[in-house]
N, C-alpha and C positions, 0 to 999 in steps of 0.2 A: 780463818777457821772454816772448815767445811761443815755445812749443815747437812747432816746425814739423816737424822730421824725427823727433823722438823720440830722436835721438842728442845727448845733452845738451851735450857739449863742442863739437860743430859748431854747434849753435844759439847757444851762448854766444859763440863766436868771431865768428859772423856778426853777432850783436847788437852786439858791440863795434865791428866794422867799420862798421856802419850808423850807430852813434852818432857815431863819429869823422867819418864822411862829412858829418854835419850841422854839426859844428864841432870844431876841435881840443880835446882834453880832457886834463886831468891825471888821475891815478889816482882822486882823490876824486870828480871829475865823472863818470868812467866808472862808478864804483860807484853813484852817485846815479841816473844815467840808466838803467842797465841792471838794477839790483837784484842784480847779481852780487857776492858777497862780495869784499872788497878783495884778499885773497890770491889768490883764483882769477882775478879780473880782471887782477891784475898778472902772474900766470903766463901767461895767455893773450895778453896784450898784448905781453909780451916775446917769446913764441914767434912771434907774427905779425910782430913787428919783425925777428926773425932770418930770416924768409922774405921780407922786403922788402915785406910787405903793409901794415905800419905803419912809421913812422919817428919818431924823436924830434926835435922841433923845437928851435931854439936855446933856447927858454924852458922846455924839458923836457916840454912837452905832447906827447901822441901825436897824430900826423897821418897822413894816408894816405900809403902808401909807393910807391916807384917801380915795384915789380913790378905793382901794380894798373894802371898806365898801359899797360904792355906787354900785360898780359892783356886790357885794354879794347880795345886796337887789334886784337888777334887776334879777340876776340869780335865786333867790328864787321865785320871781314872775313868772318867765317863766318856772321854774321847780317845779311844785307844789307838787310833791310827798311827800316831807318832811312834809309840813303842813297837807296834807291829812292823813299822817300816824301818826302824833304826838298824837292825842287823843287815838288811839288804843295802841300805845306803852306806853303812860303814864299810861293807865289803867293796862296794863300788868305788868309794873314795880311796880305799887302800890299794885296790887293783890299778886305778888310773892315776893316782896322785893329784887329782883335781878336786876342786870344791864341788859338793853335791848339795842339792836342796830338795825339799818336798813342799809342794804348793797345793793349796786348796782354793776353790773359787768362793768369793764372797761378793755376790752381786756382780757389779761391773769391774771388780778388782780381783786380784789374787793375793793370798797371804802365804808367806813362808812360815810353815809350822815346824820345820826342822832344817837346820843348816849345819853342815859339817865342813869346815874349811880345809883347803889344801895345805900340806906342809910346806909348800914353796913360799919363799919370801914374796915373790910377785904372784898375787892371787886375787881372785874376785870373791868378795865376801858379801853375802846377803844376810843381814841380821835376822835372828828368830823374831817372828812377829811382824816383819816388814810387809807393808802392802804396796803392791806394784800394779801397773796398768795391765788389764787383761788383753788389750789389743796389741801389745808390743812384747816381743820375746817369745821364745819357743814354748815355755811352760804355759803362758797365757793362751797361746794358740791351741795347745793341746786341750786345755780346760774348756775352750770354746768349741771343741769337737773336731778340730782340724787334725788330720793325720796323713802322713805320707804312706805310700804303698808298703814300706817296710816297717811301719808301726812307730816311727819317730818323726819329730819335727826339729829342724835345726834353724838357728838364726846366727847371723854374723853382723855385729855392730848395729843391731836393730834398735836397741834401747839405749845402749851406752857405747861410745866409741872405744874400739880396742878389745871388746868383749865378744866371745862366741859362746853358744850354748846348744845343747841337744836335750830334748825332753821326750818322755814317753808316758802313756797313761797308766794309772793304777785303776783297775776295775773291780767292782763288787762282784759277788757270785752271780748277780743278775745281769752283768755286762755293762752296768752304768759306770761312767768315768767319775771317780770320786777324788782323785788327786793326780798330780803330775810329778814324776821323778825327773830331776834336771841335773845336768853336769854343766859347769860353766867355768870359764877361765880366759886368760889372755889369748887373743887370736894367734900370737906368735907360737903358742904351744898347741892349741886346739886346731889350728890351721883354718883356712877359709872354707874347708869342707869338713866341719867337725862331725857331721853325721856319718860320713864314710869311716871316720876313725873310731868314733865312740857309740854310734847308733845302736849296734847290736848289744853292747854291754848295758846301755841304759834300758833298752827293752827287756833284757833278761832280768835286770834288777827290779824293774816295775812288776814283772811277772812273778817274782818271788814273794811279793807282798800279798797276802791273802786277807781280803776284807769281806766280812759277812754281808 
């Protein structure tokens, strides 16, 4: 378990939620996945269930609760970047046939807040909500302020073998980098020079996103 806030009970509860977000878990699976002692995991899971953040499925496993859906809707309304970006990312995905993502920076990491998968059977999928290293991959480098002369950054097998990507910044009206648009997929389709193939399209997609 990663200690993020230094407040142990909060970090443990969030770790349980993220584990259940990947798949429903019984108590033993929660203990194995999080490293939290069984008694503590049970106490926290039951407390999260009481708040509606977890629920008990028919087979007794813990799953995500209905309160998370309500909170998610409110978060989307108050964090409009995803819906502002969706038309541009959908167009980019449809034009290129490759998976596209929108990342924002969270401290020393980046989080995928929107992921639209390629229709190809062989594709690179980044789940919505996934947290990835900031120092590896084109999107992380963009969010760190690194930009090439043409406004994009490319990476080839930098974080994962066989995967290439190209990213460009989304800027606020004040010029601050608030997100990164990324296209990613297998090297055999994107090539070892993915920026030459898709850089301009990714830059254009990022420029179509207007952020106050």
